[in-house]
DRENPA-3360 file (N, C-alpha, C; in nm, 2 decimals, always signed):
BEGIN
1 = MTAEPDLW = +2.59/-0.25/+1.03/+2.45/-0.22/+0.99/+2.39/-0.33/+0.91 ~ +2.27/-0.37/+0.94/+2.20/-0.48/+0.87/+2.16/-0.44/+0.73 ~ +2.19/-0.53/+0.63/+2.16/-0.50/+0.49/+2.02/-0.49/+0.46 ~ +1.98/-0.42/+0.36/+1.84/-0.41/+0.32/+1.77/-0.54/+0.29 ~ +1.84/-0.64/+0.22/+1.77/-0.76/+0.20/+1.73/-0.84/+0.33 ~ +1.82/-0.83/+0.43/+1.79/-0.90/+0.55/+1.67/-0.83/+0.63 ~ +1.67/-0.70/+0.62/+1.56/-0.63/+0.69/+1.43/-0.65/+0.61 ~ +1.43/-0.66/+0.48/+1.31/-0.68/+0.40/+1.26/-0.82/+0.43;
9 = EEQRPTGE = +1.35/-0.92/+0.44/+1.30/-1.05/+0.46/+1.21/-1.07/+0.58 ~ +1.23/-0.98/+0.68/+1.14/-0.99/+0.80/+1.00/-0.93/+0.77 ~ +1.00/-0.84/+0.67/+0.87/-0.78/+0.64/+0.80/-0.85/+0.52 ~ +0.88/-0.91/+0.43/+0.83/-0.97/+0.31/+0.70/-1.05/+0.32 ~ +0.69/-1.15/+0.41/+0.57/-1.23/+0.41/+0.44/-1.14/+0.44 ~ +0.46/-1.04/+0.53/+0.34/-0.95/+0.56/+0.31/-0.87/+0.43 ~ +0.41/-0.82/+0.36/+0.39/-0.74/+0.24/+0.32/-0.83/+0.13 ~ +0.36/-0.95/+0.12/+0.31/-1.04/+0.02/+0.16/-1.07/+0.04;
17 = VALSFAIG = +0.13/-1.09/+0.17/-0.01/-1.12/+0.20/-0.10/-1.00/+0.18 ~ -0.05/-0.88/+0.21/-0.12/-0.75/+0.19/-0.14/-0.73/+0.05 ~ -0.05/-0.76/-0.04/-0.06/-0.74/-0.18/-0.17/-0.84/-0.24 ~ -0.15/-0.96/-0.20/-0.25/-1.06/-0.25/-0.39/-1.03/-0.21 ~ -0.41/-0.98/-0.09/-0.54/-0.94/-0.05/-0.59/-0.82/-0.13 ~ -0.51/-0.72/-0.14/-0.55/-0.60/-0.21/-0.59/-0.63/-0.36 ~ -0.51/-0.71/-0.43/-0.54/-0.75/-0.56/-0.68/-0.81/-0.58 ~ -0.71/-0.90/-0.48/-0.84/-0.97/-0.49/-0.95/-0.87/-0.45;
25 = FLGCGMGA = -0.93/-0.79/-0.35/-1.03/-0.70/-0.29/-1.07/-0.60/-0.40 ~ -0.97/-0.54/-0.47/-1.00/-0.44/-0.57/-1.04/-0.51/-0.71 ~ -1.01/-0.64/-0.72/-1.03/-0.70/-0.85/-0.94/-0.65/-0.96 ~ -0.81/-0.64/-0.92/-0.72/-0.57/-1.01/-0.70/-0.64/-1.15 ~ -0.70/-0.56/-1.25/-0.67/-0.61/-1.39/-0.56/-0.53/-1.45 ~ -0.50/-0.59/-1.55/-0.39/-0.52/-1.62/-0.41/-0.53/-1.77 ~ -0.33/-0.47/-1.85/-0.34/-0.47/-1.99/-0.41/-0.35/-2.05 ~ -0.41/-0.34/-2.18/-0.47/-0.23/-2.25/-0.62/-0.20/-2.20;
33 = NNDRDLDA = -0.69/-0.31/-2.18/-0.83/-0.30/-2.14/-0.85/-0.33/-1.99 ~ -0.74/-0.35/-1.92/-0.75/-0.38/-1.77/-0.84/-0.50/-1.74 ~ -0.84/-0.60/-1.83/-0.93/-0.71/-1.82/-0.86/-0.84/-1.80 ~ -0.72/-0.83/-1.78/-0.64/-0.95/-1.76/-0.60/-0.95/-1.61 ~ -0.61/-1.07/-1.55/-0.56/-1.08/-1.41/-0.41/-1.06/-1.40 ~ -0.37/-1.00/-1.29/-0.23/-0.98/-1.28/-0.15/-1.11/-1.27 ~ -0.04/-1.11/-1.36/+0.04/-1.23/-1.36/+0.16/-1.22/-1.27 ~ +0.25/-1.31/-1.27/+0.37/-1.31/-1.18/+0.46/-1.19/-1.20;
41 = NATGRMMK = +0.47/-1.15/-1.33/+0.55/-1.03/-1.36/+0.49/-0.91/-1.30 ~ +0.36/-0.90/-1.31/+0.29/-0.78/-1.26/+0.30/-0.78/-1.11 ~ +0.27/-0.89/-1.04/+0.28/-0.89/-0.89/+0.42/-0.86/-0.85 ~ +0.52/-0.91/-0.93/+0.66/-0.89/-0.89/+0.69/-0.74/-0.90 ~ +0.64/-0.67/-1.00/+0.66/-0.52/-1.01/+0.59/-0.45/-0.89 ~ +0.47/-0.50/-0.85/+0.41/-0.43/-0.74/+0.49/-0.46/-0.61 ~ +0.54/-0.58/-0.60/+0.62/-0.60/-0.47/+0.74/-0.52/-0.47 ~ +0.80/-0.49/-0.59/+0.92/-0.40/-0.59/+0.88/-0.26/-0.54;
49 = IIRAVSWV = +0.77/-0.21/-0.58/+0.74/-0.07/-0.54/+0.69/-0.07/-0.39 ~ +0.63/-0.18/-0.35/+0.60/-0.19/-0.20/+0.72/-0.19/-0.12 ~ +0.82/-0.27/-0.17/+0.95/-0.28/-0.10/+1.02/-0.15/-0.09 ~ +1.02/-0.07/-0.21/+1.08/+0.06/-0.21/+1.01/+0.16/-0.12 ~ +0.88/+0.16/-0.12/+0.81/+0.25/-0.03/+0.84/+0.21/+0.12 ~ +0.85/+0.09/+0.15/+0.88/+0.05/+0.29/+1.02/+0.09/+0.33 ~ +1.11/+0.09/+0.23/+1.25/+0.13/+0.26/+1.26/+0.28/+0.28 ~ +1.19/+0.36/+0.19/+1.19/+0.50/+0.20/+1.12/+0.55/+0.33;
57 = ESKHGTAG = +1.01/+0.49/+0.36/+0.93/+0.53/+0.47/+0.99/+0.50/+0.61 ~ +1.06/+0.39/+0.62/+1.11/+0.35/+0.75/+1.23/+0.26/+0.75 ~ +1.29/+0.24/+0.63/+1.40/+0.14/+0.62/+1.35/+0.00/+0.68 ~ +1.23/-0.03/+0.64/+1.17/-0.16/+0.68/+1.15/-0.17/+0.83 ~ +1.11/-0.06/+0.89/+1.08/-0.06/+1.03/+1.19/-0.03/+1.12 ~ +1.31/+0.02/+1.07/+1.42/+0.04/+1.15/+1.47/+0.18/+1.17 ~ +1.40/+0.28/+1.10/+1.44/+0.42/+1.10/+1.32/+0.51/+1.10 ~ +1.35/+0.63/+1.15/+1.24/+0.73/+1.15/+1.22/+0.78/+1.29;
65 = ASANHPKK = +1.14/+0.89/+1.30/+1.12/+0.95/+1.43/+1.04/+0.85/+1.52 ~ +1.08/+0.84/+1.65/+1.02/+0.75/+1.74/+0.87/+0.77/+1.75 ~ +0.83/+0.90/+1.73/+0.68/+0.93/+1.74/+0.60/+0.87/+1.63 ~ +0.67/+0.83/+1.52/+0.60/+0.76/+1.41/+0.60/+0.61/+1.42 ~ +0.66/+0.56/+1.53/+0.66/+0.41/+1.56/+0.70/+0.33/+1.43 ~ +0.81/+0.35/+1.38/+0.85/+0.27/+1.26/+0.85/+0.12/+1.28 ~ +0.88/+0.07/+1.39/+0.89/-0.07/+1.41/+0.75/-0.14/+1.39 ~ +0.65/-0.08/+1.44/+0.52/-0.14/+1.42/+0.44/-0.08/+1.31;
73 = DPFQSGNP = +0.49/+0.03/+1.25/+0.43/+0.09/+1.13/+0.53/+0.11/+1.02 ~ +0.59/+0.00/+0.97/+0.70/+0.02/+0.87/+0.65/+0.08/+0.74 ~ +0.52/+0.07/+0.70/+0.47/+0.13/+0.58/+0.41/+0.27/+0.60 ~ +0.41/+0.31/+0.73/+0.37/+0.45/+0.77/+0.23/+0.48/+0.71 ~ +0.14/+0.38/+0.73/+0.00/+0.41/+0.69/-0.09/+0.44/+0.81 ~ -0.03/+0.43/+0.93/-0.11/+0.44/+1.05/-0.10/+0.58/+1.13 ~ -0.04/+0.68/+1.06/-0.03/+0.81/+1.13/-0.17/+0.87/+1.15 ~ -0.21/+0.89/+1.27/-0.35/+0.93/+1.30/-0.37/+1.07/+1.24;
81 = NDSWRKEL = -0.27/+1.15/+1.21/-0.29/+1.28/+1.15/-0.29/+1.29/+1.00 ~ -0.26/+1.17/+0.94/-0.26/+1.17/+0.79/-0.40/+1.15/+0.73 ~ -0.41/+1.20/+0.61/-0.55/+1.20/+0.55/-0.60/+1.06/+0.53 ~ -0.51/+0.97/+0.49/-0.56/+0.83/+0.46/-0.62/+0.77/+0.59 ~ -0.55/+0.79/+0.70/-0.60/+0.73/+0.83/-0.74/+0.79/+0.86 ~ -0.75/+0.92/+0.84/-0.88/+0.98/+0.87/-0.99/+0.94/+0.78 ~ -0.95/+0.92/+0.65/-1.05/+0.87/+0.55/-1.10/+0.73/+0.59 ~ -1.00/+0.64/+0.62/-1.03/+0.50/+0.65/-1.12/+0.49/+0.77;
89 = TGQSGNGS = -1.10/+0.58/+0.87/-1.17/+0.57/+1.00/-1.29/+0.65/+1.00 ~ -1.33/+0.71/+0.89/-1.46/+0.79/+0.88/-1.45/+0.92/+0.95 ~ -1.34/+0.98/+0.96/-1.32/+1.11/+1.03/-1.33/+1.23/+0.93 ~ -1.33/+1.20/+0.80/-1.33/+1.31/+0.70/-1.43/+1.28/+0.59 ~ -1.55/+1.25/+0.63/-1.65/+1.23/+0.53/-1.63/+1.10/+0.45 ~ -1.68/+1.10/+0.33/-1.67/+0.97/+0.25/-1.52/+0.94/+0.21 ~ -1.44/+1.04/+0.19/-1.30/+1.01/+0.15/-1.29/+0.97/+0.00 ~ -1.18/+0.90/-0.03/-1.15/+0.86/-0.17/-1.25/+0.76/-0.22;
97 = RFIRRTGL = -1.26/+0.75/-0.35/-1.36/+0.66/-0.41/-1.28/+0.54/-0.46 ~ -1.32/+0.42/-0.42/-1.25/+0.29/-0.47/-1.35/+0.23/-0.57 ~ -1.31/+0.25/-0.70/-1.38/+0.18/-0.81/-1.32/+0.05/-0.83 ~ -1.40/-0.06/-0.81/-1.35/-0.19/-0.82/-1.40/-0.26/-0.95 ~ -1.34/-0.37/-0.98/-1.37/-0.44/-1.10/-1.52/-0.48/-1.11 ~ -1.57/-0.50/-1.23/-1.71/-0.53/-1.25/-1.75/-0.66/-1.17 ~ -1.86/-0.65/-1.10/-1.90/-0.76/-1.01/-1.87/-0.73/-0.86 ~ -1.79/-0.63/-0.83/-1.76/-0.59/-0.70/-1.82/-0.45/-0.67;
105 = TNLWANQV = -1.87/-0.43/-0.55/-1.93/-0.31/-0.52/-1.82/-0.20/-0.50 ~ -1.85/-0.08/-0.56/-1.76/+0.03/-0.54/-1.78/+0.09/-0.40 ~ -1.68/+0.15/-0.35/-1.67/+0.19/-0.21/-1.61/+0.33/-0.19 ~ -1.66/+0.40/-0.09/-1.59/+0.51/-0.04/-1.49/+0.47/+0.06 ~ -1.39/+0.55/+0.09/-1.29/+0.51/+0.18/-1.34/+0.47/+0.32 ~ -1.45/+0.54/+0.36/-1.50/+0.52/+0.50/-1.58/+0.39/+0.50 ~ -1.60/+0.32/+0.39/-1.66/+0.19/+0.38/-1.56/+0.07/+0.36 ~ -1.44/+0.11/+0.34/-1.34/+0.01/+0.30/-1.31/-0.09/+0.41;
113 = QSAAEGTA = -1.29/-0.04/+0.53/-1.25/-0.12/+0.64/-1.36/-0.23/+0.67 ~ -1.48/-0.20/+0.68/-1.59/-0.29/+0.70/-1.59/-0.40/+0.59 ~ -1.59/-0.35/+0.46/-1.60/-0.44/+0.35/-1.47/-0.53/+0.35 ~ -1.36/-0.48/+0.37/-1.23/-0.56/+0.37/-1.24/-0.67/+0.47 ~ -1.28/-0.63/+0.59/-1.28/-0.73/+0.70/-1.38/-0.84/+0.68 ~ -1.48/-0.81/+0.60/-1.58/-0.91/+0.57/-1.55/-1.00/+0.44 ~ -1.42/-0.97/+0.39/-1.39/-1.04/+0.26/-1.29/-1.16/+0.29 ~ -1.32/-1.27/+0.22/-1.23/-1.39/+0.24/-1.08/-1.35/+0.21;
121 = GFPQRASF = -1.00/-1.40/+0.29/-0.85/-1.38/+0.27/-0.80/-1.26/+0.35 ~ -0.89/-1.19/+0.42/-0.84/-1.07/+0.49/-0.75/-1.12/+0.60 ~ -0.63/-1.05/+0.62/-0.54/-1.08/+0.72/-0.60/-1.04/+0.86 ~ -0.64/-1.14/+0.94/-0.71/-1.10/+1.06/-0.63/-1.02/+1.16 ~ -0.50/-1.03/+1.15/-0.42/-0.95/+1.25/-0.43/-0.80/+1.21 ~ -0.48/-0.76/+1.10/-0.50/-0.62/+1.06/-0.64/-0.57/+1.10 ~ -0.72/-0.65/+1.16/-0.85/-0.60/+1.20/-0.85/-0.48/+1.29 ~ -0.94/-0.39/+1.27/-0.96/-0.28/+1.36/-1.00/-0.33/+1.50;
129 = GALTDKTD = -1.07/-0.44/+1.51/-1.11/-0.50/+1.63/-1.00/-0.53/+1.73 ~ -0.88/-0.54/+1.68/-0.76/-0.56/+1.76/-0.71/-0.44/+1.83 ~ -0.76/-0.32/+1.79/-0.72/-0.19/+1.84/-0.81/-0.14/+1.95 ~ -0.76/-0.07/+2.04/-0.84/+0.00/+2.14/-0.92/+0.11/+2.08 ~ -0.85/+0.19/+2.00/-0.91/+0.30/+1.93/-0.86/+0.32/+1.79 ~ -0.94/+0.29/+1.69/-0.89/+0.28/+1.55/-0.84/+0.42/+1.51 ~ -0.89/+0.53/+1.57/-0.85/+0.66/+1.53/-0.71/+0.70/+1.58 ~ -0.66/+0.62/+1.67/-0.52/+0.64/+1.72/-0.42/+0.59/+1.63;
137 = GHDDADFT = -0.45/+0.51/+1.53/-0.35/+0.45/+1.44/-0.24/+0.39/+1.50 ~ -0.12/+0.43/+1.46/+0.00/+0.36/+1.52/+0.03/+0.41/+1.66 ~ -0.04/+0.50/+1.71/-0.03/+0.54/+1.85/-0.09/+0.43/+1.94 ~ -0.18/+0.35/+1.89/-0.25/+0.24/+1.96/-0.14/+0.14/+2.00 ~ -0.15/+0.09/+2.12/-0.05/-0.01/+2.17/-0.05/-0.14/+2.09 ~ -0.17/-0.17/+2.03/-0.18/-0.30/+1.96/-0.17/-0.29/+1.81 ~ -0.13/-0.17/+1.76/-0.11/-0.16/+1.61/+0.02/-0.24/+1.57 ~ +0.01/-0.31/+1.46/+0.11/-0.40/+1.42/+0.16/-0.38/+1.27;
145 = PTHSYTWG = +0.27/-0.43/+1.23/+0.31/-0.42/+1.09/+0.20/-0.48/+0.99 ~ +0.12/-0.57/+1.04/+0.01/-0.63/+0.96/-0.09/-0.52/+0.93 ~ -0.13/-0.44/+1.03/-0.21/-0.32/+1.00/-0.14/-0.23/+0.90 ~ -0.02/-0.20/+0.92/+0.06/-0.11/+0.84/+0.06/-0.14/+0.70 ~ +0.09/-0.27/+0.66/+0.10/-0.31/+0.52/-0.04/-0.33/+0.46 ~ -0.13/-0.40/+0.54/-0.26/-0.43/+0.48/-0.33/-0.30/+0.43 ~ -0.34/-0.20/+0.52/-0.42/-0.08/+0.49/-0.34/+0.01/+0.40 ~ -0.20/+0.01/+0.42/-0.12/+0.09/+0.33/-0.11/+0.05/+0.19;
153 = VLYLMLKI = -0.10/-0.08/+0.17/-0.09/-0.13/+0.03/-0.22/-0.10/-0.05 ~ -0.34/-0.11/+0.02/-0.46/-0.08/-0.05/-0.46/+0.07/-0.09 ~ -0.41/+0.15/-0.01/-0.40/+0.30/-0.04/-0.30/+0.32/-0.15 ~ -0.18/+0.25/-0.14/-0.08/+0.27/-0.25/-0.14/+0.23/-0.38 ~ -0.21/+0.12/-0.39/-0.26/+0.08/-0.52/-0.37/+0.18/-0.57 ~ -0.45/+0.23/-0.48/-0.54/+0.34/-0.52/-0.46/+0.46/-0.58 ~ -0.36/+0.50/-0.51/-0.28/+0.62/-0.56/-0.21/+0.59/-0.69 ~ -0.15/+0.47/-0.70/-0.08/+0.44/-0.83/-0.18/+0.45/-0.94;
161 = NTTAGDNS = -0.29/+0.39/-0.93/-0.38/+0.38/-1.05/-0.46/+0.51/-1.07 ~ -0.50/+0.58/-0.96/-0.58/+0.70/-0.99/-0.49/+0.82/-1.02 ~ -0.36/+0.82/-0.98/-0.27/+0.92/-1.02/-0.24/+0.91/-1.17 ~ -0.25/+0.79/-1.22/-0.23/+0.77/-1.37/-0.36/+0.80/-1.44 ~ -0.47/+0.84/-1.38/-0.59/+0.87/-1.44/-0.69/+0.75/-1.46 ~ -0.66/+0.64/-1.39/-0.74/+0.52/-1.40/-0.82/+0.50/-1.27 ~ -0.90/+0.40/-1.28/-0.98/+0.36/-1.16/-0.89/+0.27/-1.07 ~ -0.93/+0.26/-0.94/-0.84/+0.19/-0.84/-0.80/+0.05/-0.88;
169 = YQCGDLAR = -0.88/-0.02/-0.95/-0.85/-0.16/-0.99/-0.77/-0.17/-1.12 ~ -0.76/-0.06/-1.19/-0.70/-0.06/-1.33/-0.55/-0.04/-1.32 ~ -0.47/-0.15/-1.34/-0.32/-0.14/-1.32/-0.25/-0.11/-1.45 ~ -0.32/-0.12/-1.57/-0.26/-0.09/-1.69/-0.13/-0.17/-1.72 ~ -0.02/-0.11/-1.76/+0.10/-0.18/-1.79/+0.20/-0.18/-1.67 ~ +0.16/-0.12/-1.56/+0.25/-0.12/-1.44/+0.38/-0.06/-1.48 ~ +0.39/+0.04/-1.56/+0.51/+0.10/-1.60/+0.59/+0.16/-1.48 ~ +0.72/+0.16/-1.49/+0.80/+0.20/-1.38/+0.77/+0.34/-1.33;
177 = QRLIDGAV = +0.75/+0.43/-1.42/+0.72/+0.57/-1.38/+0.58/+0.58/-1.32 ~ +0.49/+0.50/-1.37/+0.35/+0.50/-1.31/+0.36/+0.46/-1.16 ~ +0.44/+0.35/-1.14/+0.45/+0.31/-1.00/+0.52/+0.41/-0.91 ~ +0.63/+0.47/-0.96/+0.70/+0.58/-0.88/+0.61/+0.69/-0.85 ~ +0.53/+0.74/-0.96/+0.44/+0.85/-0.93/+0.34/+0.82/-0.83 ~ +0.29/+0.69/-0.83/+0.19/+0.65/-0.73/+0.25/+0.65/-0.59 ~ +0.38/+0.61/-0.58/+0.45/+0.60/-0.45/+0.46/+0.74/-0.40 ~ +0.49/+0.84/-0.48/+0.51/+0.98/-0.44/+0.37/+1.03/-0.39;
185 = AYNGGGVA = +0.27/+1.00/-0.46/+0.13/+1.04/-0.42/+0.10/+0.98/-0.29 ~ +0.13/+0.85/-0.27/+0.11/+0.78/-0.14/+0.18/+0.85/-0.03 ~ +0.30/+0.90/-0.05/+0.37/+0.96/+0.06/+0.31/+1.10/+0.09 ~ +0.25/+1.17/+0.00/+0.18/+1.29/+0.02/+0.27/+1.41/+0.07 ~ +0.40/+1.40/+0.04/+0.48/+1.52/+0.08/+0.55/+1.50/+0.21 ~ +0.54/+1.39/+0.27/+0.60/+1.37/+0.40/+0.75/+1.34/+0.40 ~ +0.80/+1.30/+0.28/+0.94/+1.28/+0.26/+0.99/+1.37/+0.15 ~ +1.09/+1.45/+0.18/+1.15/+1.54/+0.08/+1.21/+1.46/-0.04;
193 = NCGQRIAD = +1.20/+1.51/-0.16/+1.26/+1.44/-0.28/+1.21/+1.30/-0.28 ~ +1.09/+1.27/-0.26/+1.04/+1.13/-0.25/+1.06/+1.06/-0.38 ~ +1.04/+1.12/-0.49/+1.05/+1.05/-0.62/+1.20/+1.00/-0.64 ~ +1.29/+1.08/-0.61/+1.43/+1.04/-0.62/+1.47/+0.93/-0.52 ~ +1.41/+0.94/-0.40/+1.44/+0.84/-0.30/+1.38/+0.71/-0.33 ~ +1.26/+0.71/-0.39/+1.20/+0.58/-0.44/+1.29/+0.52/-0.55 ~ +1.33/+0.61/-0.65/+1.42/+0.56/-0.75/+1.55/+0.50/-0.70 ~ +1.61/+0.57/-0.60/+1.73/+0.52/-0.54/+1.70/+0.38/-0.47;
201 = ALALIGDI = +1.59/+0.37/-0.40/+1.55/+0.25/-0.34/+1.54/+0.14/-0.44 ~ +1.48/+0.17/-0.55/+1.46/+0.06/-0.65/+1.60/+0.02/-0.71 ~ +1.69/+0.11/-0.72/+1.82/+0.08/-0.77/+1.89/-0.01/-0.67 ~ +1.87/+0.01/-0.54/+1.93/-0.07/-0.43/+1.87/-0.21/-0.43 ~ +1.74/-0.23/-0.46/+1.68/-0.36/-0.44/+1.67/-0.44/-0.57 ~ +1.72/-0.38/-0.68/+1.72/-0.45/-0.81/+1.63/-0.39/-0.92 ~ +1.56/-0.29/-0.89/+1.48/-0.21/-0.98/+1.36/-0.30/-1.04 ~ +1.28/-0.23/-1.12/+1.16/-0.29/-1.18/+1.20/-0.35/-1.31;
209 = PPPLTT = +1.16/-0.47/-1.35/+1.19/-0.53/-1.47/+1.13/-0.46/-1.59 ~ +1.16/-0.50/-1.71/+1.11/-0.44/-1.84/+0.96/-0.43/-1.84 ~ +0.91/-0.33/-1.91/+0.76/-0.31/-1.92/+0.69/-0.44/-1.96 ~ +0.57/-0.44/-1.91/+0.48/-0.55/-1.95/+0.43/-0.53/-2.09 ~ +0.40/-0.63/-2.17/+0.34/-0.61/-2.29/+0.19/-0.61/-2.27 ~ +0.12/-0.53/-2.34/-0.03/-0.52/-2.33/-0.10/-0.57/-2.45;
% end
């Protein structure tokens, strides 16, 4: 059986690009006033929770029901029946509210795709234009892991921060439990005992370092 680090190494570059884009797109800030740019410690913590979610959702694209297309949707953000996919594609009204840092326009979920694709640094392989039907999600033949991580990481960051009672760009101290709670909210009940599975995944991959100072 292939070890987790080897499986993650195949996905890591895509995950890193997705995180970098999401941080810039949301204008993420950290600290007591959420006015400091995320530093290397903060992005490292975010990458750990992204890696843990990817492992729990699909073992980095190698496990799960064939109907969920784990290989091309390792972050499981492309299920056409899930609320996030319906919000993103405008099938369920405005959807979630993305409150971004001062200077950036706030968005409803159904506005995120257009705004993201028009933003510098957007991973072009994640474009909806590459899909035959955006509402098909990972059922579309051209859906890729880039779609999976790019749109999934944006939603994960929204859930991490709003579950903690903050706006989507406000990352606070990126405390371990805050990140786990957001990962559970991202999953939305699709995985039984999700919180424990995320904690187990973090233990497997090296866990999250000590809290940030604010």
